[in-house]
C-alpha positions as CSV (number, residue, x, y, z in Angstrom):
1,X,17.1,-59.7,163.2
2,X,19.4,-62.6,162.9
3,X,18.0,-66.1,162.2
4,X,19.2,-67.3,165.5
5,X,17.4,-64.3,167.2
6,X,14.1,-65.1,165.1
7,X,14.1,-68.6,166.2
8,X,14.5,-67.7,169.9
9,X,11.8,-65.2,169.6
10,X,9.6,-67.9,168.3
11,X,10.4,-70.4,170.7
12,X,9.4,-67.8,173.5
13,X,6.2,-67.2,171.6
14,X,5.4,-70.7,171.5
15,X,6.1,-71.2,175.2
16,X,4.1,-68.1,176.0
17,X,1.2,-69.7,174.2
18,X,1.3,-72.8,176.5
19,X,1.7,-70.9,179.6
20,X,-0.8,-68.2,179.2
21,X,-3.3,-71.0,178.0
22,X,-2.7,-72.9,181.1
23,X,-2.4,-70.1,183.6
24,X,-4.1,-67.1,182.5
25,X,-2.5,-63.9,181.9
26,X,-2.2,-62.8,185.4
27,X,-1.4,-66.2,186.4
28,X,1.8,-66.4,184.3
29,X,5.3,-65.2,184.7
30,X,8.1,-64.4,182.4
31,X,10.3,-66.6,184.4
32,X,7.9,-69.6,183.6
33,X,7.8,-68.6,179.9
34,X,11.7,-68.6,179.7
35,X,11.8,-72.0,181.6
36,X,9.2,-73.5,179.2
37,X,11.0,-72.5,176.2
38,X,14.4,-73.6,177.8
39,X,16.0,-70.1,178.0
40,X,16.9,-67.7,180.7
41,X,14.6,-64.8,182.0
42,X,17.1,-62.4,180.3
43,X,16.3,-64.0,177.1
44,X,12.8,-62.9,177.2
45,X,13.6,-59.4,178.2
46,X,15.9,-59.1,175.3
47,X,13.2,-59.9,172.8
48,X,10.0,-58.4,174.7
49,X,9.9,-55.3,177.0
50,X,7.1,-56.5,179.2
51,X,4.6,-59.5,179.8
52,X,2.1,-57.3,178.2
53,X,4.4,-56.9,175.0
54,X,4.8,-60.7,175.0
55,X,1.2,-61.3,175.2
56,X,0.3,-58.7,172.5
57,X,3.0,-60.0,170.1
58,X,1.8,-63.7,170.5
59,X,-1.9,-62.2,169.9
60,X,-0.9,-60.4,166.8
61,X,0.9,-63.6,165.6
62,X,-2.2,-65.7,166.0
63,X,-4.4,-63.2,164.4
64,X,-2.1,-62.9,161.3
65,X,-1.9,-66.9,160.8
66,X,-5.6,-67.0,161.4
67,X,-6.5,-64.6,158.7
68,X,-3.9,-66.1,156.3
69,X,-5.9,-69.5,156.5
70,X,-9.1,-67.7,156.0
71,X,-7.9,-65.8,153.0
72,X,-6.4,-69.1,151.5
73,X,-9.7,-71.0,152.0
74,X,-12.0,-68.2,150.6
75,X,-9.8,-68.1,147.3
76,X,-9.7,-72.0,147.2
77,X,-13.0,-72.5,145.6
78,X,-16.2,-71.1,144.2
79,X,-17.3,-67.7,145.5
80,X,-20.9,-68.7,145.0
81,X,-22.6,-68.5,148.8
82,X,-24.2,-72.0,148.4
83,X,-20.7,-73.5,147.9
84,X,-18.7,-71.1,150.2
85,X,-20.8,-71.3,153.3
86,X,-20.1,-74.8,154.1
87,X,-16.4,-74.0,153.6
88,X,-16.5,-71.0,156.0
89,X,-18.6,-73.0,158.9
90,X,-15.9,-75.8,158.5
91,X,-13.1,-73.1,158.6
92,X,-14.5,-71.7,161.8
93,X,-14.4,-75.0,163.7
94,X,-11.1,-75.4,162.4
95,X,-9.9,-72.1,163.7
96,X,-11.4,-72.8,167.2
97,X,-9.5,-75.9,167.7
98,X,-6.2,-74.5,166.2
99,X,-5.9,-70.9,167.0
100,X,-8.8,-69.9,169.3
101,X,-10.4,-72.4,171.6
102,X,-12.4,-71.4,174.8
103,X,-9.0,-71.1,176.8
104,X,-8.1,-68.2,174.4
105,X,-11.5,-66.7,174.4
106,X,-11.0,-66.6,178.2
107,X,-7.5,-65.2,178.1
108,X,-8.3,-62.6,175.6
109,X,-11.3,-61.3,177.7
110,X,-9.0,-61.3,180.7
111,X,-6.5,-59.0,179.0
112,X,-9.3,-56.9,177.9
113,X,-10.4,-56.2,181.3
114,X,-6.7,-55.7,182.5
115,X,-6.0,-53.1,179.9
116,X,-9.4,-51.3,180.9
117,X,-7.2,-50.0,184.0
118,X,-4.0,-49.9,182.2
119,X,-3.7,-46.9,179.5
120,X,-0.7,-48.1,177.8
121,X,-1.8,-51.7,177.4
122,X,-5.3,-50.2,176.4
123,X,-3.6,-48.3,173.5
124,X,-1.6,-51.4,172.3
125,X,-4.6,-53.6,172.5
126,X,-6.7,-51.0,170.4
127,X,-3.8,-51.1,167.9
128,X,-4.1,-54.8,167.6
129,X,-7.9,-54.5,167.4
130,X,-7.5,-52.0,164.6
131,X,-5.3,-54.5,162.7
132,X,-7.9,-57.2,163.0
133,X,-10.6,-54.9,161.6
134,X,-8.3,-54.1,158.8
135,X,-7.7,-57.9,158.0
136,X,-11.4,-58.4,158.1
137,X,-12.2,-55.2,156.0
138,X,-9.6,-56.6,153.2
139,X,-11.2,-59.9,153.2
140,X,-14.7,-58.4,152.7
141,X,-13.7,-55.9,150.0
142,X,-11.7,-58.9,148.2
143,X,-15.0,-60.9,148.3
144,X,-16.8,-58.0,146.8
145,X,-14.5,-57.8,143.9
146,X,-14.5,-61.5,143.4
147,X,-18.4,-61.6,143.0
148,X,-18.8,-58.2,141.5
149,X,-20.9,-56.8,144.2
150,X,-21.0,-53.3,145.4
151,X,-21.6,-53.1,149.2
152,X,-24.6,-51.2,150.8
153,X,-22.7,-50.5,154.0
154,X,-19.0,-49.2,154.6
155,X,-16.8,-52.1,154.7
156,X,-15.1,-50.8,157.9
157,X,-18.4,-51.0,159.8
158,X,-19.2,-54.5,158.4
159,X,-15.8,-55.7,159.6
160,X,-16.2,-54.3,163.1
161,X,-19.8,-55.9,163.3
162,X,-18.4,-59.3,162.1
163,X,-15.7,-59.3,164.9
164,X,-18.3,-58.2,167.4
165,X,-20.8,-61.1,166.5
166,X,-18.1,-63.8,166.8
167,X,-16.4,-62.3,169.8
168,X,-19.9,-62.0,171.5
169,X,-20.4,-65.9,170.7
170,X,-17.1,-66.7,172.2
171,X,-18.2,-65.0,175.4
172,X,-21.4,-66.5,175.4
173,X,-20.0,-70.0,174.9
174,X,-17.7,-69.6,177.8
175,X,-20.8,-68.9,179.9
176,X,-22.9,-71.9,178.6
177,X,-21.1,-74.3,176.1
178,X,-24.4,-75.6,174.8
179,X,-25.6,-72.3,173.3
180,X,-23.6,-72.1,170.2
181,X,-25.1,-74.8,167.8
182,X,-24.3,-75.2,163.9
183,X,-27.7,-73.6,163.1
184,X,-26.3,-70.6,165.3
185,X,-23.2,-70.4,163.1
186,X,-25.2,-70.7,159.8
187,X,-27.8,-67.9,160.9
188,X,-24.8,-65.7,161.9
189,X,-22.9,-66.1,158.4
190,X,-26.4,-65.7,156.8
191,X,-26.8,-62.4,158.6
192,X,-23.4,-61.3,157.6
193,X,-24.0,-62.2,153.9
194,X,-27.3,-60.4,153.9
195,X,-25.4,-57.2,155.3
196,X,-23.0,-57.5,152.5
197,X,-25.8,-57.3,149.9
198,X,-25.1,-60.9,148.7
199,X,-28.2,-63.3,148.3
200,X,-28.0,-66.2,150.8
201,X,-29.7,-69.9,150.6
202,X,-32.0,-71.1,153.2
203,X,-30.7,-71.6,156.6
204,X,-29.4,-75.1,157.6
205,X,-31.9,-77.2,159.6
206,X,-31.4,-76.9,163.4
207,X,-28.4,-78.9,165.0
208,X,-28.6,-79.9,168.5
209,X,-24.8,-80.7,168.7
210,X,-22.8,-77.8,170.1
211,X,-20.4,-76.6,167.8
212,X,-17.4,-74.2,168.2
213,X,-16.8,-70.7,166.8
214,X,-13.9,-68.4,166.3
215,X,-13.2,-64.8,167.2
216,X,-10.9,-62.1,165.4
Protein backbone atom coordinates (compact mmCIF):
# COMPACT_ATOMS: atom_id res chain seq x y z
CA UNK A 1 0.00 0.00 0.00
CA UNK A 2 1.39 3.39 -1.01
CA UNK A 3 1.76 6.23 1.47
CA UNK A 4 -0.93 8.20 -0.36
CA UNK A 5 -3.36 5.29 -0.27
CA UNK A 6 -2.65 4.73 3.42
CA UNK A 7 -3.39 8.40 4.14
CA UNK A 8 -6.63 8.24 2.15
CA UNK A 9 -7.66 5.13 4.04
CA UNK A 10 -6.92 6.79 7.38
CA UNK A 11 -8.89 9.90 6.43
CA UNK A 12 -11.85 7.67 5.56
CA UNK A 13 -11.59 5.83 8.88
CA UNK A 14 -11.46 9.12 10.78
CA UNK A 15 -14.52 10.36 8.88
CA UNK A 16 -16.34 7.09 9.49
CA UNK A 17 -15.74 7.44 13.24
CA UNK A 18 -17.48 10.82 13.17
CA UNK A 19 -20.38 9.70 10.97
CA UNK A 20 -21.06 6.40 12.75
CA UNK A 21 -20.90 8.00 16.20
CA UNK A 22 -23.31 10.73 15.08
CA UNK A 23 -25.83 8.68 13.10
CA UNK A 24 -25.43 5.10 14.26
CA UNK A 25 -24.59 2.21 11.94
CA UNK A 26 -27.92 1.98 10.12
CA UNK A 27 -28.29 5.75 9.84
CA UNK A 28 -24.90 6.22 8.19
CA UNK A 29 -24.08 5.99 4.49
CA UNK A 30 -20.84 5.57 2.61
CA UNK A 31 -21.71 8.71 0.66
CA UNK A 32 -21.79 10.71 3.89
CA UNK A 33 -18.50 9.17 5.03
CA UNK A 34 -16.90 10.11 1.71
CA UNK A 35 -18.25 13.67 1.90
CA UNK A 36 -17.02 14.08 5.49
CA UNK A 37 -13.55 12.90 4.44
CA UNK A 38 -13.57 15.14 1.36
CA UNK A 39 -13.47 12.27 -1.15
CA UNK A 40 -15.80 10.71 -3.68
CA UNK A 41 -17.88 7.65 -2.87
CA UNK A 42 -15.63 5.75 -5.28
CA UNK A 43 -12.68 6.40 -2.96
CA UNK A 44 -14.54 4.55 -0.21
CA UNK A 45 -15.22 1.53 -2.41
CA UNK A 46 -11.61 1.46 -3.59
CA UNK A 47 -10.56 0.96 0.03
CA UNK A 48 -13.48 -0.91 1.61
CA UNK A 49 -15.84 -3.49 0.13
CA UNK A 50 -18.91 -2.40 2.07
CA UNK A 51 -20.20 -0.41 5.02
CA UNK A 52 -19.80 -3.56 7.13
CA UNK A 53 -16.11 -3.81 6.23
CA UNK A 54 -15.55 -0.11 6.90
CA UNK A 55 -17.17 -0.37 10.33
CA UNK A 56 -15.22 -3.50 11.27
CA UNK A 57 -11.94 -1.97 10.10
CA UNK A 58 -12.67 1.06 12.26
CA UNK A 59 -13.54 -1.19 15.18
CA UNK A 60 -10.30 -3.16 14.78
CA UNK A 61 -8.26 0.03 14.63
CA UNK A 62 -9.79 1.43 17.80
CA UNK A 63 -9.33 -1.86 19.65
CA UNK A 64 -5.66 -2.09 18.63
CA UNK A 65 -4.98 1.49 19.72
CA UNK A 66 -6.82 0.93 22.98
CA UNK A 67 -4.84 -2.17 23.91
CA UNK A 68 -1.56 -0.53 22.89
CA UNK A 69 -2.29 2.19 25.46
CA UNK A 70 -3.25 -0.40 28.09
CA UNK A 71 -0.04 -2.38 27.54
CA UNK A 72 2.06 0.77 27.80
CA UNK A 73 0.40 1.86 31.04
CA UNK A 74 0.72 -1.58 32.64
CA UNK A 75 4.44 -1.56 31.91
CA UNK A 76 5.01 2.03 33.00
CA UNK A 77 5.20 1.40 36.73
CA UNK A 78 5.14 -1.10 39.53
CA UNK A 79 3.19 -4.33 39.11
CA UNK A 80 2.23 -4.26 42.80
CA UNK A 81 -1.54 -4.21 42.86
CA UNK A 82 -1.81 -1.40 45.40
CA UNK A 83 0.04 0.88 42.98
CA UNK A 84 -1.25 -0.57 39.74
CA UNK A 85 -4.97 -0.53 40.56
CA UNK A 86 -5.28 3.28 40.66
CA UNK A 87 -3.43 3.51 37.33
CA UNK A 88 -5.85 1.05 35.75
CA UNK A 89 -8.85 2.88 37.21
CA UNK A 90 -7.62 6.15 35.71
CA UNK A 91 -6.87 4.36 32.45
CA UNK A 92 -10.45 3.11 32.20
CA UNK A 93 -11.75 6.65 32.44
CA UNK A 94 -9.24 7.79 29.82
CA UNK A 95 -10.20 5.00 27.43
CA UNK A 96 -13.86 5.88 27.75
CA UNK A 97 -13.28 9.50 26.85
CA UNK A 98 -10.80 8.71 24.05
CA UNK A 99 -11.89 5.44 22.45
CA UNK A 100 -15.16 4.12 23.79
CA UNK A 101 -17.78 6.49 25.12
CA UNK A 102 -21.52 5.82 25.39
CA UNK A 103 -22.00 6.57 21.69
CA UNK A 104 -19.55 3.82 20.80
CA UNK A 105 -21.07 1.38 23.26
CA UNK A 106 -24.45 1.95 21.60
CA UNK A 107 -22.91 1.72 18.13
CA UNK A 108 -21.21 -1.58 18.94
CA UNK A 109 -24.43 -2.98 20.38
CA UNK A 110 -26.31 -1.89 17.25
CA UNK A 111 -23.84 -3.73 15.04
CA UNK A 112 -23.97 -6.87 17.20
CA UNK A 113 -27.76 -6.99 16.80
CA UNK A 114 -27.45 -6.37 13.06
CA UNK A 115 -24.86 -9.14 12.70
CA UNK A 116 -27.21 -11.63 14.37
CA UNK A 117 -29.23 -11.63 11.13
CA UNK A 118 -26.29 -11.36 8.74
CA UNK A 119 -24.06 -14.47 8.74
CA UNK A 120 -21.19 -12.80 6.89
CA UNK A 121 -21.14 -9.85 9.28
CA UNK A 122 -21.44 -12.25 12.22
CA UNK A 123 -18.38 -14.21 11.09
CA UNK A 124 -16.33 -11.02 10.70
CA UNK A 125 -17.49 -9.70 14.06
CA UNK A 126 -16.56 -13.00 15.69
CA UNK A 127 -13.05 -12.67 14.23
CA UNK A 128 -12.77 -9.18 15.72
CA UNK A 129 -14.00 -10.48 19.08
CA UNK A 130 -11.39 -13.23 18.95
CA UNK A 131 -8.62 -10.70 18.35
CA UNK A 132 -9.85 -8.67 21.34
CA UNK A 133 -9.82 -11.78 23.50
CA UNK A 134 -6.29 -12.60 22.34
CA UNK A 135 -5.15 -9.07 23.22
CA UNK A 136 -6.54 -9.38 26.74
CA UNK A 137 -5.12 -12.89 27.10
CA UNK A 138 -1.66 -11.60 26.19
CA UNK A 139 -1.97 -8.82 28.75
CA UNK A 140 -2.97 -11.28 31.48
CA UNK A 141 -0.14 -13.67 30.63
CA UNK A 142 2.34 -10.79 30.55
CA UNK A 143 1.14 -9.71 33.99
CA UNK A 144 1.54 -13.23 35.36
CA UNK A 145 5.10 -13.33 34.06
CA UNK A 146 5.88 -9.90 35.53
CA UNK A 147 4.73 -10.79 39.06
CA UNK A 148 5.81 -14.43 38.93
CA UNK A 149 2.38 -15.87 39.58
CA UNK A 150 0.88 -18.98 38.03
CA UNK A 151 -2.80 -18.60 37.22
CA UNK A 152 -5.50 -20.81 38.68
CA UNK A 153 -7.73 -20.60 35.61
CA UNK A 154 -7.08 -20.70 31.85
CA UNK A 155 -6.08 -17.24 30.63
CA UNK A 156 -8.36 -17.50 27.60
CA UNK A 157 -11.39 -17.82 29.85
CA UNK A 158 -10.19 -15.04 32.13
CA UNK A 159 -9.87 -12.81 29.06
CA UNK A 160 -13.39 -13.62 27.89
CA UNK A 161 -14.85 -13.01 31.35
CA UNK A 162 -13.00 -9.68 31.62
CA UNK A 163 -14.40 -8.50 28.30
CA UNK A 164 -17.90 -9.68 29.23
CA UNK A 165 -17.79 -7.79 32.53
CA UNK A 166 -16.85 -4.47 30.97
CA UNK A 167 -19.14 -4.93 27.98
CA UNK A 168 -21.96 -5.59 30.43
CA UNK A 169 -21.13 -2.49 32.42
CA UNK A 170 -21.22 -0.53 29.18
CA UNK A 171 -24.72 -1.73 28.37
CA UNK A 172 -25.91 -1.06 31.93
CA UNK A 173 -24.59 2.48 31.80
CA UNK A 174 -26.52 3.10 28.59
CA UNK A 175 -29.70 2.16 30.44
CA UNK A 176 -28.82 4.00 33.66
CA UNK A 177 -25.86 6.42 33.51
CA UNK A 178 -25.78 6.72 37.30
CA UNK A 179 -25.41 2.96 37.84
CA UNK A 180 -21.63 2.78 37.35
CA UNK A 181 -19.61 4.42 40.12
CA UNK A 182 -15.95 4.40 41.09
CA UNK A 183 -16.77 1.69 43.61
CA UNK A 184 -18.31 -0.42 40.82
CA UNK A 185 -15.08 -0.17 38.85
CA UNK A 186 -12.94 -0.87 41.94
CA UNK A 187 -14.93 -3.99 42.82
CA UNK A 188 -14.84 -5.20 39.21
CA UNK A 189 -11.04 -4.83 39.12
CA UNK A 190 -10.71 -6.50 42.53
CA UNK A 191 -12.79 -9.45 41.34
CA UNK A 192 -10.61 -9.77 38.26
CA UNK A 193 -7.46 -9.69 40.39
CA UNK A 194 -9.00 -12.35 42.65
CA UNK A 195 -9.69 -14.55 39.64
CA UNK A 196 -6.06 -14.16 38.57
CA UNK A 197 -4.90 -15.42 41.95
CA UNK A 198 -3.19 -12.16 42.94
CA UNK A 199 -3.74 -10.68 46.41
CA UNK A 200 -5.78 -7.48 46.24
CA UNK A 201 -6.06 -4.56 48.67
CA UNK A 202 -9.22 -3.42 50.36
CA UNK A 203 -11.82 -2.04 47.99
CA UNK A 204 -12.00 1.75 47.95
CA UNK A 205 -14.68 3.57 49.89
CA UNK A 206 -17.95 4.06 47.98
CA UNK A 207 -18.07 7.00 45.59
CA UNK A 208 -21.40 8.54 44.70
CA UNK A 209 -20.16 10.31 41.58
CA UNK A 210 -20.83 8.33 38.39
CA UNK A 211 -17.76 7.23 36.58
CA UNK A 212 -17.19 5.96 33.09
CA UNK A 213 -15.95 2.58 32.03
CA UNK A 214 -14.44 1.01 28.96
CA UNK A 215 -15.20 -2.17 26.88
CA UNK A 216 -12.78 -4.39 24.44
